[in-house]
Structure formats: structure tokens, C-alpha cells
C-alpha positions in Angstrom: 0.0 0.0 0.0 1.4 3.3 -1.0 1.7 6.4 1.2 -1.0 8.1 -0.9 -3.4 5.2 -0.5 -2.8 5.2 3.3 -3.5 8.9 3.4 -6.7 8.4 1.4 -7.8 5.7 3.7 -7.2 7.8 6.8 -9.1 10.7 5.2 -12.0 8.4 4.2 -12.3 7.0 7.8 -12.2 10.5 9.2 -15.1 11.5 7.0 -17.3 8.6 8.0 -16.2 8.1 11.6 -15.0 11.3 13.2 -16.8 14.2 11.4 -20.3 12.8 11.9 -19.6 12.3 15.6 -18.5 15.9 16.0 -21.2 17.5 13.9 -24.4 15.7 14.9 -25.6 14.1 18.1 -26.0 10.3 18.1 -26.7 9.1 21.6 -27.0 5.4 20.7 -23.8 5.3 18.5 -25.5 3.7 15.5 -24.3 6.3 13.1 -27.7 7.8 12.5 -28.1 11.4 13.9 -30.7 11.7 16.7 -32.5 14.6 15.0 -32.9 12.4 11.8 -34.2 9.4 13.9 -36.6 11.6 15.9 -38.1 13.0 12.7 -39.5 9.6 11.8 -42.2 7.8 13.8 -40.8 4.3 13.2 -37.3 5.2 14.5 -36.0 5.5 18.0 -33.0 7.7 18.8 -32.0 5.6 21.8 -32.0 2.2 19.9 -29.1 0.9 17.8 -31.1 0.3 14.6 -28.9 1.3 11.7 -29.0 -2.3 10.2 -32.8 -2.6 10.7 -35.3 -2.2 7.8 -38.5 -1.1 9.4 -40.4 -0.6 6.1 -39.2 -3.9 4.5 -38.1 -2.1 1.3 -34.6 -3.8 1.2 -32.7 -0.8 2.5 -31.3 -0.6 6.0 -32.0 2.5 8.0 -28.4 3.6 7.4 -28.9 3.2 3.6 -32.2 5.1 3.9 -30.3 7.9 5.7 -27.6 8.1 3.1 -30.1 7.9 0.2 -32.3 10.5 1.9 -35.4 8.2 1.8 -38.1 7.7 4.4 -37.2 4.7 6.7 -40.9 4.2 7.6 -42.3 4.1 4.0 -41.1 1.5 1.5 -41.9 3.7 -1.5 -40.7 7.2 -0.6 -41.6 8.9 -3.9 -44.8 6.9 -4.4 -44.0 5.6 -7.9 -44.9 2.0 -7.0 -41.3 0.8 -6.8 -39.6 0.1 -3.5 -36.8 2.4 -2.5 -34.2 -0.3 -2.8 -35.1 -1.0 -6.4 -34.0 2.4 -7.6 -31.2 3.6 -5.3 -28.0 1.7 -5.0 -26.8 1.0 -1.5 -23.6 3.1 -1.0 -20.6 0.9 -0.6 -19.4 2.7 2.6 -22.6 1.6 4.4 -21.3 -1.9 4.2 -18.2 -1.1 6.3 -18.1 -1.9 10.0 -19.5 0.7 12.3 -17.1 3.2 13.7 -17.3 2.8 17.5 
């Protein structure tokens, strides 16, 4: 691994691990900001539920957060197609949680 790749990896981890912790409250440590979780009736800010899929649309709550879709409604835009069918799950959501 080159020095440049190491620096890129450190920068990437800082973006997904450190910056979100500093900028938005997340009392349960699941990576989902409390204010985002509190804005949806199916979510609980004090429960580790980033890997859950409360609306059974094929996207985890973390993927819903990243894609900016509603974690309580399987078809956020109402076009008859579940959210997972039209939005790819970002690769970084597959990484281990930063705790």
C-alpha cells in the first residue's frame, strides 16, 4: 500500500467516523443522527437500529439515511417501486460501524 493510499484511507475514515460524531448528536452510537431518527415515527433515537429495515423495502436504516429516503415508508416517492429498487446502497454503508 502506497503512502498516498494510506492517506486516502485515513481521510475516508475521518469522513465517515470522526466528522459525523462531531457535527451531529448520536446518543446510541449507531451512526444515525438523533435529529434524523426523531423526525420519523418508526425510528427510536435511543436504539441501535442502523441495520434494521422497518419498512421492508430492502434498504437498511443507514442506507435510507444516506439515500435520503423515508425509513418508515417502503416507496418514498410513491412511484410503485420500493426504494431499494432504484437507489444503490452506497458501498461505505457496508463497512463496519465506527465505534
